[in-house]
C-alpha positions, 0 to 999 in steps of 0.5 A, spaced: 500 499 499 502 506 498 504 511 503 501 517 505 504 523 502 504 529 508 503 536 505 510 538 507 513 532 503 510 534 496 516 534 491 518 541 488 518 538 481 513 535 477 510 528 478 510 523 472 506 516 472 510 511 469 505 511 463 508 518 461 515 515 462 513 509 457 512 514 452 519 516 451 523 510 448 527 513 443 533 517 441 529 524 440 526 523 447 529 518 452 526 518 459 528 513 465 526 512 472 531 511 477 529 510 485 523 514 483 526 520 480 524 521 472 530 523 468 530 525 461 537 522 458 536 524 451 542 529 451 546 524 455 545 519 450 552 520 446 556 521 452 554 515 456 560 511 458 557 504 456 554 507 449 547 510 448 544 503 446 544 501 453 540 507 455 536 506 449 534 499 451 532 502 458 528 508 455 521 508 458 522 504 464 524 504 471 531 501 471 533 502 478 534 495 479 539 494 473 542 501 475 544 499 482 546 492 480 552 496 475 555 499 481 555 506 478 560 511 481 559 517 486 561 521 479 555 518 475 550 519 480 552 527 480 552 527 473 545 523 473 542 529 477 543 534 472 538 530 468 532 529 473 526 532 470 521 530 476 519 524 480 514 518 479 508 519 482 506 515 488 500 512 485 505 509 480 509 505 485 503 500 486 503 499 478 511 499 477 512 494 471 520 493 471 521 492 464 529 491 464 529 488 457 537 486 459 534 481 464 530 478 459 535 477 454 
């Protein structure tokens, strides 16, 4: 069950539902979710050390599990913060579909 969000805990950035994120799955608009934060990584695709293909495979998805499993550096976390555009809506937490395509292969 979703936790009650207190008035003073409301995020200052926009909320998105997972269905909103799922619409951004291509090289012209690539969004991902990591730890309930929504990132627009479109401008970072060409700069990603692992190649843009990795990000495009995860675009439109909650990729928290794979992001954490790779063991990204503190620097990677700091770089990622530049691309935060919002947070995953609390109701979305009830319906998260982990679509880590790399795990399915």
